[in-house]
C-alpha positions as CSV (number, residue, x, y, z in Angstrom):
1,M,-1.6,9.9,30.6
2,K,-0.2,10.3,27.0
3,N,-2.5,10.6,24.1
4,D,-3.1,7.2,22.5
5,R,-3.1,8.6,19.0
6,L,0.1,7.8,17.1
7,L,1.3,11.0,15.5
8,S,4.2,9.1,14.0
9,L,1.7,6.8,12.2
10,D,-0.1,9.7,10.6
11,M,3.2,11.2,9.5
12,L,4.6,8.0,8.2
13,R,1.3,7.4,6.2
14,G,1.7,11.0,5.0
15,L,5.2,10.3,3.7
16,D,4.0,7.2,2.0
17,L,1.2,9.1,0.2
18,F,3.4,12.1,-0.6
19,L,5.9,9.8,-2.3
20,L,3.1,8.1,-4.2
21,V,1.1,11.0,-5.5
22,A,3.6,13.9,-5.5
23,L,7.3,13.2,-5.2
24,Q,7.6,10.2,-7.5
25,P,5.6,11.6,-10.4
26,V,7.5,15.0,-10.3
27,L,11.0,13.4,-9.9
28,C,10.4,10.8,-12.6
29,S,9.3,13.5,-15.0
30,A,12.2,15.8,-14.2
31,L,14.9,13.0,-14.2
32,T,13.7,11.8,-17.6
33,Q,14.4,15.3,-19.0
34,L,17.8,15.6,-17.3
35,D,18.9,12.3,-18.9
36,C,21.7,11.9,-16.4
37,E,23.0,8.3,-16.3
38,A,24.1,8.5,-12.7
39,L,20.7,9.8,-11.5
40,N,18.8,7.4,-13.7
41,S,20.7,4.4,-12.4
42,T,20.1,5.4,-8.7
43,L,17.1,7.6,-8.1
44,L,15.0,6.7,-11.2
45,Y,15.9,3.0,-10.6
46,Q,14.6,3.1,-7.0
47,L,11.4,5.0,-8.1
48,D,10.3,2.2,-10.3
49,H,9.1,-1.3,-9.5
50,A,11.5,-4.3,-9.7
51,K,10.9,-6.2,-12.9
52,W,10.5,-9.4,-10.9
53,E,12.8,-10.4,-8.0
54,G,14.1,-7.9,-5.5
55,L,12.6,-5.0,-3.6
56,R,13.2,-1.3,-4.5
57,V,12.0,1.8,-2.6
58,W,9.0,2.1,-4.9
59,D,8.0,-1.5,-4.1
60,L,7.6,-0.6,-0.4
61,V,4.9,2.0,-1.0
62,M,2.0,-0.6,-1.3
63,P,3.2,-2.9,1.6
64,L,3.7,0.1,3.8
65,F,0.2,1.4,3.0
66,M,-1.3,-2.1,3.8
67,F,0.9,-2.5,6.9
68,M,-0.3,0.8,8.4
69,S,-3.9,-0.1,7.8
70,G,-3.2,-3.1,10.0
71,V,-1.6,-0.9,12.7
72,T,-4.9,1.0,13.3
73,M,-6.9,-2.2,13.8
74,P,-6.1,-2.8,17.5
75,Y,-7.1,0.8,18.1
76,S,-10.3,0.9,16.2
77,L,-11.9,-2.6,16.2
78,P,-12.2,-3.1,20.0
79,K,-14.2,0.2,20.2
80,Y,-16.9,-1.3,17.9
81,K,-16.8,-4.7,19.6
82,N,-17.2,-3.2,23.0
83,T,-20.4,-1.3,22.1
84,N,-22.8,-3.7,20.5
85,G,-20.7,-6.9,20.3
86,N,-20.2,-8.7,17.0
87,I,-23.0,-7.1,15.1
88,K,-21.5,-3.6,15.4
89,V,-17.9,-4.6,14.7
90,W,-18.7,-6.9,11.7
91,S,-21.0,-4.3,10.1
92,R,-18.1,-1.9,10.3
93,I,-15.7,-4.4,8.8
94,I,-18.0,-5.4,5.9
95,K,-18.8,-1.8,5.2
96,R,-15.2,-0.8,5.0
97,F,-14.4,-3.9,2.9
98,V,-17.1,-3.1,0.3
99,L,-16.2,0.7,0.1
100,L,-12.5,0.0,-0.3
101,F,-13.1,-2.7,-2.9
102,L,-15.4,-0.4,-4.9
103,L,-13.0,2.5,-4.7
104,G,-10.2,0.2,-5.9
105,M,-12.4,-0.5,-9.0
106,V,-12.8,3.2,-9.5
107,V,-9.0,3.8,-9.4
108,Q,-7.8,0.8,-11.5
109,G,-10.8,-1.4,-12.5
110,N,-12.2,1.0,-15.2
111,I,-15.6,1.0,-13.5
112,L,-16.0,4.7,-14.4
113,S,-15.7,3.8,-18.1
114,L,-19.2,2.4,-17.9
115,D,-18.1,-0.2,-20.4
116,P,-18.4,-3.9,-19.1
117,D,-15.8,-5.0,-21.6
118,R,-13.2,-2.9,-19.9
119,V,-14.0,-3.6,-16.3
120,Y,-11.5,-5.5,-14.1
121,I,-12.6,-6.8,-10.8
122,Y,-9.5,-7.2,-8.6
123,S,-6.4,-5.2,-9.5
124,N,-5.7,-2.4,-7.0
125,T,-4.0,-1.5,-3.8
126,L,-7.2,-0.4,-2.1
127,Q,-8.7,-3.8,-2.9
128,A,-5.7,-5.6,-1.5
129,I,-6.1,-3.6,1.7
130,A,-9.8,-4.4,1.8
131,V,-9.2,-8.1,1.5
132,G,-6.3,-8.1,3.9
133,Y,-8.4,-6.2,6.4
134,L,-11.4,-8.6,6.0
135,L,-9.3,-11.8,6.4
136,S,-7.2,-10.5,9.3
137,A,-10.2,-9.2,11.3
138,P,-11.1,-12.5,12.8
139,I,-7.5,-13.0,13.8
140,I,-7.3,-9.6,15.5
141,L,-10.7,-9.9,17.2
142,Y,-10.7,-13.5,18.5
143,M,-7.1,-14.5,19.0
144,K,-4.4,-13.5,21.5
145,P,-1.5,-11.4,20.0
146,R,0.9,-14.4,20.4
147,M,-1.4,-16.4,18.1
148,W,-1.3,-13.7,15.5
149,I,2.3,-14.7,14.8
150,V,1.3,-18.3,14.6
151,S,-1.5,-17.5,12.2
152,V,0.9,-15.5,10.0
153,I,3.4,-18.5,9.9
154,L,0.6,-20.9,9.1
155,L,-0.8,-18.7,6.3
156,L,2.6,-18.3,4.8
157,V,3.1,-22.1,4.7
158,I,-0.4,-22.5,3.2
159,Y,0.5,-19.9,0.5
160,S,3.9,-21.5,-0.2
161,I,3.1,-25.2,-0.6
162,P,1.3,-25.0,-3.9
163,M,3.6,-22.2,-5.1
164,H,6.5,-24.7,-4.8
165,I,4.5,-27.8,-6.1
166,V,2.4,-26.4,-9.0
167,G,4.0,-24.3,-11.8
168,D,7.2,-22.4,-11.3
169,W,8.4,-19.0,-10.2
170,S,8.3,-17.4,-13.6
171,H,6.1,-14.3,-14.5
172,Q,3.3,-16.3,-16.1
173,G,3.9,-19.8,-14.8
174,N,3.6,-19.4,-11.1
175,F,0.6,-20.9,-9.2
176,A,-0.8,-17.5,-8.1
177,C,-0.9,-16.4,-11.8
178,L,-2.6,-19.6,-12.8
179,V,-5.3,-19.1,-10.1
180,D,-6.0,-15.5,-11.3
181,K,-6.3,-16.6,-14.9
182,A,-8.6,-19.4,-14.0
183,L,-10.9,-17.5,-11.6
184,L,-10.8,-13.9,-12.9
185,G,-10.6,-14.8,-16.6
186,R,-11.9,-12.0,-18.7
187,F,-12.0,-9.7,-15.6
188,R,-8.2,-10.0,-15.0
189,D,-6.4,-6.7,-15.5
190,G,-4.8,-6.5,-19.0
191,S,-7.1,-9.2,-20.5
192,T,-9.0,-8.7,-23.8
193,I,-11.6,-10.7,-25.7
194,A,-10.4,-12.2,-29.1
195,P,-12.8,-12.1,-32.1
196,D,-13.6,-15.8,-31.5
197,G,-14.7,-14.9,-27.9
198,T,-11.8,-16.4,-26.1
199,T,-9.9,-14.5,-23.3
200,V,-6.4,-13.2,-24.2
201,F,-4.2,-12.5,-21.2
202,A,-1.7,-9.7,-21.6
203,P,1.9,-11.2,-21.5
204,W,3.2,-8.1,-19.7
205,Y,0.7,-8.3,-16.8
206,D,2.1,-10.4,-14.0
207,Y,0.5,-9.1,-10.8
208,T,-1.5,-11.6,-8.8
209,W,-4.4,-11.1,-6.4
210,I,-6.6,-14.0,-5.5
211,W,-4.0,-16.5,-4.1
212,S,-1.9,-13.5,-2.9
213,S,-4.9,-12.5,-0.7
214,I,-3.5,-15.0,1.8
215,T,-0.3,-13.0,2.1
216,F,-2.1,-9.7,1.9
217,C,-3.7,-10.9,5.2
218,C,-0.2,-11.6,6.6
219,T,1.0,-8.1,5.9
220,V,-2.0,-6.5,7.5
221,T,-1.8,-8.9,10.5
222,L,1.9,-8.0,11.0
223,G,0.9,-4.4,10.9
224,S,-1.8,-5.1,13.6
225,L,0.9,-6.7,15.8
226,A,2.9,-3.4,15.5
227,G,-0.3,-1.6,16.5
228,H,-0.7,-3.9,19.5
229,I,2.9,-3.2,20.5
230,T,2.5,0.6,20.4
231,K,-1.0,0.5,22.1
232,S,0.1,-1.7,25.0
233,G,3.4,0.1,25.4
234,N,2.0,3.6,25.4
235,S,3.1,4.1,29.0
236,N,6.7,3.3,28.2
237,R,7.4,4.6,24.7
238,P,11.2,4.2,24.7
239,A,10.8,0.5,25.5
240,T,8.1,0.2,22.8
241,A,10.5,1.8,20.2
242,R,13.1,-0.9,21.1
243,K,10.5,-3.6,20.6
244,L,9.7,-2.2,17.1
245,F,13.4,-2.1,16.2
246,I,13.8,-5.7,17.4
247,M,10.8,-6.8,15.3
248,A,12.3,-5.0,12.3
249,T,15.6,-6.9,12.7
250,V,13.9,-10.3,13.1
251,L,11.7,-9.8,10.1
252,L,14.4,-8.5,7.8
253,V,16.6,-11.5,8.7
254,A,13.6,-13.9,8.3
255,G,12.7,-12.4,5.0
256,L,16.3,-12.7,3.6
257,G,16.4,-16.3,5.0
258,A,13.1,-17.2,3.4
259,G,14.4,-15.7,0.2
260,V,16.9,-18.6,-0.1
261,F,13.9,-20.9,-0.6
262,Q,11.6,-18.7,-2.6
263,P,12.3,-15.4,-4.4
264,I,11.3,-12.0,-2.9
265,V,8.7,-10.9,-5.5
266,K,6.3,-8.1,-4.8
267,R,4.2,-8.8,-7.9
268,I,3.0,-12.1,-6.5
269,W,3.3,-11.0,-2.8
270,S,5.6,-14.0,-2.0
271,A,6.0,-15.2,1.6
272,S,9.6,-14.0,1.6
273,M,8.5,-10.6,0.4
274,V,5.9,-10.4,3.2
275,L,8.5,-10.9,5.9
276,Y,11.2,-8.8,4.2
277,S,8.9,-5.8,3.4
278,A,7.3,-6.0,6.9
279,G,10.8,-5.7,8.3
280,W,11.3,-2.4,6.5
281,C,7.8,-1.3,7.6
282,Y,8.7,-2.0,11.2
283,L,12.0,-0.2,10.8
284,L,10.3,2.9,9.3
285,L,7.6,2.9,12.0
286,A,10.2,2.5,14.7
287,L,12.2,5.4,13.4
288,F,9.2,7.7,13.1
289,Y,7.9,6.5,16.5
290,W,11.2,7.1,18.2
291,W,11.7,10.5,16.6
292,I,8.1,11.8,16.9
293,D,6.3,10.0,19.7
294,V,9.3,9.4,22.0
295,K,11.5,12.5,21.3
296,G,8.6,14.8,20.4
297,H,10.2,16.2,17.2
298,T,7.6,17.4,14.7
299,K,9.1,20.7,13.5
300,G,9.3,20.9,9.7
301,C,7.3,17.7,9.0
302,R,3.8,18.5,10.2
303,W,2.8,19.1,6.6
304,L,2.9,15.3,6.2
305,L,-0.3,15.3,8.2
306,Y,-2.1,16.8,5.2
307,Y,-1.5,13.6,3.4
308,G,-1.6,11.2,6.3
309,C,-4.9,12.3,7.9
310,N,-6.7,12.1,4.5
311,A,-4.8,9.2,3.0
312,I,-7.7,7.7,1.0
313,T,-8.6,11.1,-0.3
314,A,-5.0,11.8,-1.4
315,Y,-4.8,8.4,-3.1
316,L,-8.1,8.7,-4.9
317,I,-7.6,12.3,-6.1
318,G,-4.0,11.6,-7.0
319,E,-4.8,8.5,-9.0
320,V,-8.1,9.5,-10.6
321,V,-8.4,13.3,-11.0
322,N,-6.1,15.1,-13.4
323,F,-5.5,18.8,-12.7
324,R,-3.0,19.2,-15.6
325,S,-5.7,20.7,-17.7
326,V,-6.0,23.5,-15.2
327,T,-2.3,24.3,-15.5
328,A,-2.4,23.9,-19.3
329,S,-5.2,26.4,-19.5
330,L,-3.1,29.0,-17.6
331,F,0.4,28.2,-18.8
332,H,0.0,26.8,-22.3
333,G,2.0,29.7,-23.7
334,T,5.1,28.5,-21.9
335,E,5.2,25.2,-23.8
336,Q,7.1,26.9,-26.7
337,Y,9.9,28.0,-24.3
338,L,9.9,25.0,-21.9
339,Q,9.6,22.4,-24.6
340,G,10.4,19.0,-23.0
341,W,10.1,20.6,-19.5
342,Y,6.5,21.6,-20.1
343,P,5.2,18.2,-18.9
344,V,7.3,18.6,-15.8
345,L,5.5,21.9,-15.1
346,L,2.1,20.2,-15.6
347,T,3.0,17.4,-13.2
348,L,4.5,19.8,-10.6
349,C,1.4,22.0,-10.7
350,N,-0.9,18.9,-10.5
351,S,0.9,17.9,-7.3
352,I,0.7,21.4,-5.9
353,I,-3.0,21.6,-6.5
354,L,-3.5,18.3,-4.7
355,F,-1.4,19.5,-1.8
356,L,-3.5,22.7,-1.4
357,I,-6.7,20.7,-1.4
358,L,-5.4,18.4,1.3
359,R,-4.1,21.4,3.3
360,I,-7.5,23.2,3.1
361,M,-9.2,20.0,4.2
362,Y,-6.8,19.5,7.2
363,R,-7.0,23.1,8.3
364,N,-10.8,22.9,8.2
365,K,-10.8,19.5,10.0
366,I,-12.4,17.7,7.1
367,F,-11.3,14.1,7.3
368,L,-12.8,11.5,4.9
369,K,-12.7,8.1,6.5
370,V,-13.7,4.7,5.0
């Protein structure tokens, strides 16, 4: 009997985190110094978020992270449900939701500033994962897999109706943005308090969270469907890989088709974006699954497990802890010679230190789970 653990999932998660906390910061820093128009219009363009409509490589990092959190649910949740029923499984779900939500506030909500005027409640990837996990849990636990698809379709319709009726599809005029402003108010990311006590919303901030929680749930649920496919198809992995490729094709076509009726916008997590990004997530998982779990090829890429097996740790350290001061303490004398390339050195060494920490943790079997 083959091992149920998906090595491909750990490695794909590792690639996602490596891109987020290491490759992108170093490449962007270096490409800025090179000032090459050809590179800037291709690589640097893909390593930045789309301004509004469309989906670039960098826009896939967050959906892929969320999608993979869903993939693990069919593997993990039944174990808790089968031990002590609903009490055990829901205590696990609530605990994970609370921890992820608080860690999201650590990363992006300014909670470490200890200044109530700077705290933002709901503004981070980890919080989106937490909410998507919480909302999709009843679907995964109490419905048959075929109903997961029905649930996703129904939720996408619920999300879309007011988006088409109220407001428009502009940065600040869409329904999801209006909901965030009304409910989060002062605690919305980018907001400030005017001298007269009124809330001033930053015109540049156009990410949405509360209404978009519906579609966060859809992304996680589609990931859970992928987890169900791989778990139930463990005895015939080549056929399972084909199913993942078919799902990828269906979702990519569906996403592009839905894009005719509503724009593909990652910042508001539009319904068309859910389908289109999930198609790419299925395709990436299918490729990794076929290459690693079916063909057994891992040579040269096992280092991705350093990131993939400690994904939350990699994300938290990469986003919160700055090791550039360590590099500056040792190599500050090189600044006069490197000039504009000195920040590139600091960013590179920051990534190397993080890599070494994750390597030590992996080699010593230290895995921090939430």
